[in-house]
N, C-alpha and C positions, 0 to 999 in steps of 0.2 A: 771345621765342623765334622767332617767325615772321621777324622782321627779320634775325636773324643768319643764318638759312638762305638768305635772298635775297642777303645780302652775300657769303656763302661761294660761292654760285653765280656771282655777278658776278666775284669774284676768280678762280675757276677758269676762267671763260670768258676773262678777260684773260690768264691764265697760258698757256692753250692757244693763244691767238692769237700771243703772243710766241714760243712754241715753234715754231709753224708758220712764222713769219717767219724765225726763226733757221735752221731747217732748209732753207727755200727758199734762203736766202743761201748756205748751205754747198753745196747741190747746184749752185747757179749758179756758185760760185767754182771748182768742179772743171773747168768748161768755159771760163771767162773768165780770161785772163791779160793783163796789161798789159806789152807789150814796149817797147823803146826806139823802135820805129817807130810803134807804136799803143798809147799808154798807156791806162790804164783811168780812166774818169770814175766815181768812187764817190759815191753819194748817201746821206746820212743825214738822216732826217726825225724831228724831235721834235714834241711837240704844238704848240710855239710857233714854232719856227724850222726852217730847212732849211739843210743844209751840203753842199758839193760839193768834191771833191778830185780832182786829176789825179795818178795814181800809176803808177810803173813798178815792176813786180814783178821782183825779182832771183831767179835760180834757187836761190841759197843765201843765207840771211840775210834781213834785213828789207827791206821794199819802200821805195822812195824817193818822197816827195811832191814833185811839181814845183811845183804852185801850188794855191791853194784860194780859195774864196769862200763866203760865207754871208749869211743875211739880217741878220746883225749887222755886216757890212762897212760902213765909212763911206760908200762910194759908193752902196750900195743904200739905206742909211738916209736919206741926203740926198735921193735921188731919190723915195723913198716920201713924204717930207715935202713936197717940191716939188709932186709930182703928186697928192698926197692919195690914195694907194692904200690901200685898206682890206683887201682879201682876201689870204689867204696864198697862194693860187694865182697871183695876179698878181705877188706878191713873189718867188715861186719862179721865175717867168719871167725876172724881172730878174736873179736869181742865175745863171740859165743863161746869159744874155747876158754877164754879167760874167766868168764862168769861161771862156767862149769867147774873150773878148777877151784875158784873161790867158794862156790857153793858146796862142793864135796869136802873142802877143808872145814867148813862149818858143820858138816854132818847131814846135808840134804842131798840125796841122790835122785829122788823122784819129785817132779814138779808138775805144775799146770802151766801151760803156755798161754799167755795173754798177749795177743798181737796188737792190742791197743787200737783196734778199728782199722788197722792197715790190712790190705790184702796180703795173702800168704804167697808172696813171690818177691824176687829181687833180694834186697838187703835183709828184709825180715826173714825170708826163707833161709838165706845164707847164715844169719845169726842162729836160727833154730838148728840147722844142720851142724854148725860149729859146736853148739852146746851138746848135741847128741854125740858128736865126735869126741868131745871132752869127757863124756861119761854120764851125762844126765839122761834120765828116762822120763819121757812125756807120756 
């Protein structure tokens, strides 16, 4: 009986945190738009991996993805193996460097950073710093 109450409490805390993140993302998206001059760098963070996309928002219809990178990209995975990188934060920095390289190849140097409702610390911050290190301007 006691164990189920604790489990229900944990589930409700997780549900509340997901809802807070979702609503932060919605509020943030009201102010952040990716234009053709300054596309949006979108971050998604799962428990195991991190993903980044460069997106141009159209006024009508769906947005257009210019390029993407993730911790599952072959370039990142090979570098992680070569340098024996263990922490997810360091891997996120590598993803930031890769997305910056791909974005600059496509001709986009200045972007708008969309953290996707996540707080700006940890892996999200590492990805942003890696993108700056790679040459992107926020």
